[in-house]
N, C-alpha and C positions, 0 to 999 in steps of 0.2 A: 389553641383555646378549641373547643369543640364546636361546632357551628351555629348548632342548637343553643348554647351559653352567648355567643354574639348579644352584643349589646343593642339595642334598637336604635333604628337610624334618627339622631339628635340626641341620645344621651349618650353623658361620658363613658370612656374607654377607659379601662383598667392598665390601660398601659402608658395613661397621664398619673396613673398614681407615683407620686415619686418618694414615698413612704417604701416602695415595692423594689430593689434591685433588678437591674434585668440579666437574667442569665446566660451567661457569658456562652453557654453552650445551647443558646435558643434556637428554634428551628421558624421556618415562616420570614416574616419581616422582620423580625427583631435580632436575627442571626447579621453578622458582615458589614455591623455600623459603619458609617464613615467616620472619622477620628476629629469631632468638635470638641473634645473634650469632656462634652456631659452625653450620656449616653442616652437619657430619656429626649433630650433637644433633638440629637439626632434621628431618633425614632418617631420622634413628632415632623421632622422635618424631612423625613422621608413617606411619613402616609398622605401629609398633606399634600406633596408635589404627586405621587403615583394615584391620589385623589382626583387632580388635572384629565386622568386620562376616565374617570367615569365608575370609577372602582369605588364598591361598597364597605363595610366595617365584616360586614358576613362576608363577602368575597375575599378579604386581606385575612380573615382569619383559619382557611383553607391551606394545605399543602398548598405548596408554591414549586410547581414542575416549570422548569427552565426550558425552550425548544428552541435549540441551534439552528438558525437561520441564514444560509449558504449561498441563498438565492443570487444570482446575478446575470445580465443580459449577455455574459461573456459567455456562461456557460451552460451549453446545450445540455449537459449533463443534469442539471439541477434543475430543468424546464419545471419541472413538476413540483416543487418544492412547496412555491404558496399553496397548492391543493394538499400535499403531505400537513401544514404545518394546520391547514383546518381542520385536518380530519384527526391530528394528533390531540388537536385542543378538545374537539367533541368524545376523544376516550376519554383525556385527561379530566372534562368537566362534567358527565356522565358517572365518574367513579368519586366526586365529589371534591376534587383537586383544583387546585389555580393555574393555567396556563399560559407562562408568560412568556412570548418569545423574544431572542435580542441576536442579534447580527454578528456573525465572525468571518475573517475571509474568507473568500471562495476561490477555488484552484480550478483552473479548465487545462490539460495537456495541452492544447493547441494557443492557449490563449496567456502563455507564462513564461517568461522570457528570463534568462538562457532556459532555465527549465521550472517544471512545478515541483523536482526536488530541492531546488534551489530553495523553496518558498514550505516545504512540509515543514521543517522546523519553526519558523515564525509563525506558522499557524498553528500548532500544538504550544508555542507561547502565547497564541490569540485565546485559544479555547483554554486554556490551563487558569490564564489569569481570570477571564472573563466567568469561568464557573465559580472561583476562589473569590471575583468580587462581589458578588451579586447572590441577594440572597434565594438562593433556589435548595428546595430539600431532594431535589434528581433533577436530572437532564436528560431530554430526549436529544440525541447528536444525530442530524440530519445531513449525512452529504453521500457520495458514489463517486467522484471520477477520482481517478488512483491514487493521487496522494493524500486525499481529502480523510478519508476514515483512519488510514495511519493517524494522520496526524491528528485528529480527535480524541483516539482512542491513546497515545502516547501521553498527550494534553491532560485525559480525565483523568488514567490511573494517576499522574503527579499529583491533580489537583483532588484526588480518591475522594470524590463525592459519589452518591448513586448516581450510575449513568447507565444509558441503555441504546445500543444503536437503530439504526432506523437507514436504509440504504433507499437511493432514488430507484433502482432498478435500469435491468438492461434495455435496451434500446429493440425496436423490431427488426427484423432483417428486410432487407428492400430486394429486388429484382430487378435483373438486363438481360434482356433478350432469352428469357424464362429460365434463367439462374438466377438461383437464391444469391443473395451475396448480405455484406453486414460489414459494418466500421470494426475490429482494423486490420485483421489478417486480412482478408480481401482487396483493402487499401495498398495493401504493401506487395501483396502479389500484384495486382491490375497493375501498379505503378514500373514494379521490376519485368511484366512484360512491355508496357508500353517502354520501357529504357531498353528493351532488346528488339525493338521495332516489329512485335508481334501484335501491339496497339497502336492506331493513329490516333490522331490529336481530336478526331469527331468521338472515337469510345471514350477516350479517357474523360473527355468531358462531359456525355454522358452518364459515366460511371459516378464522377463526382455530385450527380443531382440523386442519386439513389444509394450510397454507399450508407449513408446515416438518415433513414426515411420518417425519425422519430426522434424524441427528447429520449434521454436516460442514456446508461454507460453501454461501453459498445458491448453488445451480443453477442460475444465469444472469451474463451478463457482465458482474456486480457485481466490486467492489473485491478481493475475493478471490481469484474466478477470473482476473482480469487479473494480479492480483501474482504468481498462479501459472505462466500462460504467459510474463509479461516474465521469470521466476527461469531459466526452461528457454531464452527467446532470447539473456539474458544470458550465458549458460552455468552457471551455478550449481544444475541441476537436472537430473540426464536429461531425454533429449527423454520418456520414457513417465511423466514424474512428474507429471504437471500435472490430468490430466483423469479420472483413474480416479475410481468414484463414492465416498465416506467408507466406505460400508457392505459394498463389495466386497471379496474374495477375493484382486482385482489391488492393492488398495491395500496389504495384507499383505504380497506378492510385491517391490512396490516398495520399501518399508519394508527388506526383508530385502535388496534390493540395494543401497540404499544404505548400509547395515552394511558392506559389502564395499568398496566404493566408499572410505567413510570410512580401515578400513581401509589402501587401496592411498593414501589422502592422508597418514596419518600417514607414511608411508614417502618420499613421494615428498617430502612437503611444499612442495605447490602451495598460494601462498598466494593470497588473494582480491584484492592489490593486484597480484600478478604475472598472476595468470590474467584481469585484468579491464581492458580497453583502451577505447579511443573507440568501434572497430569493436564491440566486446561494447552499449556503448549504444545508438551506433546501428543493432544490428540488434532490441534489447528498443524502442525508437523505432518503427519498420520495424513488429511485429510488433502492439505497442497498436495503432499505426491501422489495420492488416488483424482485427484483431478487434472492432474500436469498443470499446475497454478504455473504464473507467472514467476521467470526468476527475480522479479521485482520485491517478491513478496519475501523472500529472504532476508535481505538489507529490511525490511519494514519490520519485520518479526525479530531479526535482532535488536533493534532500536525501544520497538515496544516493550519486548521482556527485558531489555537493560534499564528501563523505568522505572519495575516492580523490585522493591528493597528486598524480597525474599526471592528475586527470581535469578536476577542479576547477576551475569556468572557461571550459572546453571542451564541454559540454552546457549550452543554454539553452533560453527558451519558444521562442526563432527557429529551432534544430534541430528540436523537435517539428513546428513550421509547416512547415518546409522538406521535412521528408523524408515528411510529408502529404500534401504536394501531387504527388506520385508513387506514394504506393501504396494501391491500394485496400481496398476493406473487403469481407472475404471472407466471413465467419462469421455465417453466420446465426441468429442469439442474441437476445434481450431484452436490453436496451431496442432495441436499432439493428433486433432483427428479429422472431423469432417462436419460436423454441424455446427448448432447456435442454442444461445442460452435459452432460447423459447420452447426448443425440442429438451432443455434438460429440464424445465421447469413442468414441462407436460410428460414427464418420464417420470417424476415424480420427486423433481430437485433433491435436497440436503437430505429430508427423509428419508426416499429409497436409497440412497448412497450411505444414509449411517446405519440404516438395517444394515447394509453389504458389507460395510467396516466394524461390524460390531466384536468379530474376533479380535482385531487389536483393538480397539479404542478402550479407554480408562471409563467407564463408564460412573463411575463416581465422583467424576469431576460436576463441580457445582454448575450451575447455567442461573442467566438473569430473572428466571421465572422462580425462582427458590428453591425448584426444584435439581435432581442429578440428570447426566444426558440418559441413564439409565430410565429414569422415571418418565426424563419428557418422552422418549420410544415408547415406551408404555401407554402414554398418556394421550397419546398423538395416532390419532387414526388412520391407521394404511391398509392399503390392501396394494397388492404387487400387482404391477404390470402384465397382460400373460405371456409366454414366452414368444422372441421372437428373434431370427434369422440375424437380425441388425441390431441388436438394444442399443440404446444412448449409454444408458449405464451397464455395462458390462457385469457379469456375473463373476465372483470372487474367484472361481476357479477356471475362467476363460478369461482375462484381461488382457484389455488393447494392447498394453507394455507389460511388460513380465513384473518387473520392479524398477527402482530408482531412476523414475522421471527425470527428477533434478540430481545432478551430483556434485558433490564438493573433490577439486582437485587441487593436490600440492604439491612442489618441486620448487628446483632453485628459479621456476620464474613465477613461482607467487609462491612463498615461503609461508604466509599467512591466508592463502588462500583462494580460490578463482570458484567460480561457479558456471554449468552449463544445464539446459534441457536437454537433455538428452533425445528424450523421446520427440522433440521436434526436429531432430536431424531426416534432411533431406535426401542425404547420402551417409548414409550409417559403416561406408567403409571408412569416412572420416573421423569417425569416433575412435581408430586406431590407426595416426598419420603421421608422417613424417614428412619435411618441405621445408624449404629456403625461404626465410621471410621476405614480403614485402612491405617495409615500412613506412607510414604515417606518422610525421611526428605531431600531427595537431587535426583537427576538423578541417582549419581552411585549407590544409596541406593537401588532404586526402581530396576536396575540394576541386581542387587545381589541377590534381594529375589522374584520377582515380577512370577519367575515361580519355587520358592521351593513349592513341595509338603507338605510340614508341615504350609506355610504361611495361618493362621486364618483370610478365607477371603471366604464369599457366595453372590453368589447371589445378596444379598438383602445390600450389603456392600457398604461403601462410600467413594470412594478411594482418599485418600487426597497426593498432591505432594506438597513438601512444598518445597522453595529455589530455585525457577525459575523464579523473577520478573529482573526488571529493575536491580536492584543492585544486587541481590541474585546472580544471574548466567547472567553475563551482557549480555544482547539484548535480554534476557525473549525467552529462546528457544522454539520452536514447539512440547514444550514437553510435552502438557496437553493434546494430546491424550493418556493416559496411558493404554497400554495395556492390555486386558480384563486377569489375571493370567492363566496361560496353564492349568492348572487343569479346570477351568469354561469354558475354549474356547471348550476344547474337550469333555464337556458335552453341548456343544450350545450355551452358554450365549455368545450371540452378543453384550449385550450394560450392562452396566453399570453408577452408578451416580459416575461422575469424578471431580476434584474441585482441582485446582490450583491458582496461581498466575502465572501461565506464558501464552503461546499463542500455539495456535494448527495452523496446515495447515488449510488456507481455502478450502481444498481439502476436508478435512475429516470430517465425520460427527459419529453420537453418542451423547448424555444427558452430555454434558460437557460443566462444570461452568470457567470461564477463565477470567485472569486480574485481579483477586482480589486484590481491595487498600484500608488499605495499605498493602505492600507487606509482607512477611513472613518474610523475614531479618529484618527489620522495626523493631526495642525494641518493641513500643507499637502494633505490629500487633498480631489482636487472631490468623488469620492463623498460625502463627507461634508457638503458644504455643497448636494447637489440639495433643491429642495422644491419641493412638489407644484404641475406645471403647465408646470415646465419643460420642454422637449422635448428627449427623447432618440432618439438614431438609431443604426442598428446596419446593418452593409454587410457582410456575411461574406464574400463573393465579395472585394471590398478589404479586408478586416480589420480593419475600421475601428469604433470606440465611439466616437461622441461626446455631449456637450451642446452645448446649442445657445442658450449662454450668453455673453454679450460677456468678455473678457479682462480689462475693470476691472470686471465687476460679478463676476466669480470672484474678484478681488485683493480688491474692497470684501467680500464675505461672510467668506472666510476670514479677514479683519484683525478684522473685527466678532467672529466666532467664538473665535478668538483671545485677544480683549480682555476676553470675557466667560470664559473659561477659566482667565485667568491668575490665578497664586496660588490660587487656589480648590479645588487640589486634588480638584476634580471632575472627571470624564473617566478613563478606564481609562490614557491616555497619561500625564497628573499622575498619579494616585492609583497609578500600580503603583512608585512610589518607595517606599511603605510598605506595601508588602501584603506578609505572608511567608511562611514554608514553600514549598513547591514550588509553589505557585501565582504567589507573588511572584516565585521563579526564573525561571516559565514567561514571564511578563506582562514582564521586565527583558531575558530575554536571548532569546528567539524574536526569528528573521529574518524578511521576508517571504516571499509566498507563492513569489513564483519566485524565490526561493531555497533553496525546499523544507520552509519553516515549522519548520527545525533550531534549536537553540541555537548563536549563534555558537562561543562556545567549542568545540565537538564537531565544528565542519567541519575540513577539512583544512588551512587556514589558520588557525583558532585564533581565540586571545580580539584578535590583533593586528588582525584582518582584520575584524571587528562596527563597526556606527553601536555609539557609547554612547547610554545611556537617555536623556541630557541634550538630544540631538539629536530 
């Protein structure tokens, strides 16, 4: 209904005209009516209850923009969400819409046990169902912390209502003894120094006060910042939306503009399954490589792509590697570089980066504004910074790293793939390395032995951690950054080749191979049968990861392992049949890392396309 035609206060509403059927494709309050068996009565009930909040007929006649509220006192990354909601509502209502916020799950890395990744799929389900259930014409998805934005986009694609993202923004860096520091690359680097004895307990206690000095997401190119940049590359967030600090007035102006865009989306009904094409995902991969983004983003991109009916199966690990070979690393941020998100923002942020990447990008890809990416770059004012000897955004011709910041490895140790952020290697000779395995069978085994003086380990050893895959340790914990054994750290060793089926924080660095598939818990996994002393070799240039054990011995070990576990119900692969609740659902339904660690029944293919638990 046009607001000018809204009934005056106290006059009968046409909604009560029983002779006029309610259109099943209606918008506003008339959509998604509860099933009382009488559509007019359902609408009557809905309106009387929402009027308990003081809304008028005029307000209720306008396009309704849902605003997802992910605020939690356990989530410092989202501490500014109340202010962002206010600014979004202002933008919506200045543009003639009605903004109504509603809550969904809130996830924070440090306050989600066993991992926030374990809860990502649950959040995606929550987001999808709340978008589907409620009478909204468009939705603003407010989030920031690592698994939040991918969960929201996964759910939003599946719901296929018009959506637009608003990230909470990065925190500001702190300072300790005159040196800038910030969560969370510096958290890990300084903790490693503390373990090695280079920092004392007073130092580490003081650092704990300064590493996260404001609300917002980690201020380096971790997963949260990576996903914010990817949202821009996908076209799901305006170009200026990724980098402004959480505590800045710019972040509030972005929120207000997001509300304006949402009203336009409510009118045009531009839906994510229409907006997103394969070109959108290729742009996302190019940006991921150019920013030296988090390895976690690969898992998320696979899950996001596989939610889209027209994209599922067309984007895979080989696509990541293929486009990495022609994409230089241009952004000098930790952990691949030296700087922070505030520096990236002040250097022009995503707008400057996209201009530098124009020769590679698919400029015809659509964005949430209704314009193509190329049109957005023309439409948005841009003035390059003067040349600098140490630019934050490197020129295309003189990159920080020539290509393939993130690579995909295959071989008998990872038949279905593994990933590594090659640009974050501290000792680049480890990118071509052979060494004897030191195997930890679980995180608890690692914790009990990693610092033992009797551990048989040298700097050339390959540290192997098993049982941290999607099923083996539900949620793929970020334990892939296996700590340097203390006796080696004390000798000054800062990097070793480390291999696992789990993940690591996007803020971490080192020569670390992750997401090995099939995971070690799978009875058919080669990773699961690696033993101490086995020779493991990586060749990053040739993209290989191999276990130097004969095929006959591999088969013998697998058969022995299967025989020892048969019928015992031990091990997560067997035990998951009897696990209750969400944990059981997760373990039975989660797919492998190269598919996105999503639930098979949530993908575009659906339940018919998933492997059965008995496999």
